[in-house]
C-alpha positions, -999 to +999 in steps of 0.1 A: +412+225-805+423+252-840+414+232-869+380+250-874+393+282-870+427+277-899+402+288-926+384+318-913+415+331-902+429+328-935+402+349-947+408+375-919+369+370-913+354+393-886+335+359-874+368+345-861+358+358-827+321+347-824+333+306-837+361+308-814+337+312-784+312+287-795+335+263-800+357+273-764+315+270-753+309+235-769+343+221-755+332+238-715+292+221-721+318+186-731+338+187-702+311+193-674+294+160-693+329+139-690+332+155-646+295+152-642+299+114-647+332+113-625+316+116-594+284+094-605+312+067-612+328+071-579+308+062-554+293+037-576+324+020-571+323+029-535+292+013-529+303-017-542+334-022-520+310-008-486+290-038-495+315-061-498+332-049-463+303-049-446+281-078-460+303-104-476+338-106-456+335-126-427+348-113-390+379-134-387+383-154-353+418-138-332+432-171-331+431-202-359+447-234-366+465-225-398+443-256-415+415-232-416+435-200-435+423-212-468+388-204-453+390-177-438+413-163-465+385-152-485+404-148-519+379-144-537+359-113-521+395-094-513+398-097-552+371-082-561+372-055-532+412-047-546+395-045-582+379-020-568+400+000-548+422+004-579+395+014-599+389+048-572+429+051-572+427+054-614+394+078-611+415+098-586+445+103-604+428+116-631+411+141-616+438+151-598+460+151-640+428+171-648+434+197-620+473+199-631+459+207-666+430+232-669 
């Protein structure tokens, strides 16, 4: 992050402060843009999770014969649900890591 300031600092230029402020403001703008995308992405994934849970997963009967186990397992839907849940988890871990570093 100091790379643009190295030459200016070596010259003892009075513009070092203004250049540092400029690059700091650019960094803040970039971080804000990135942080604005995260909630949108998370809620899109959550919307897909709700869609699977409410419309694609069928209700399981209380009792059924084991020969119907594969039919009731709904493996494709559960796999898609697990992938989406993992995506939300990754976003959450990233946000928690940012809280520690920022």
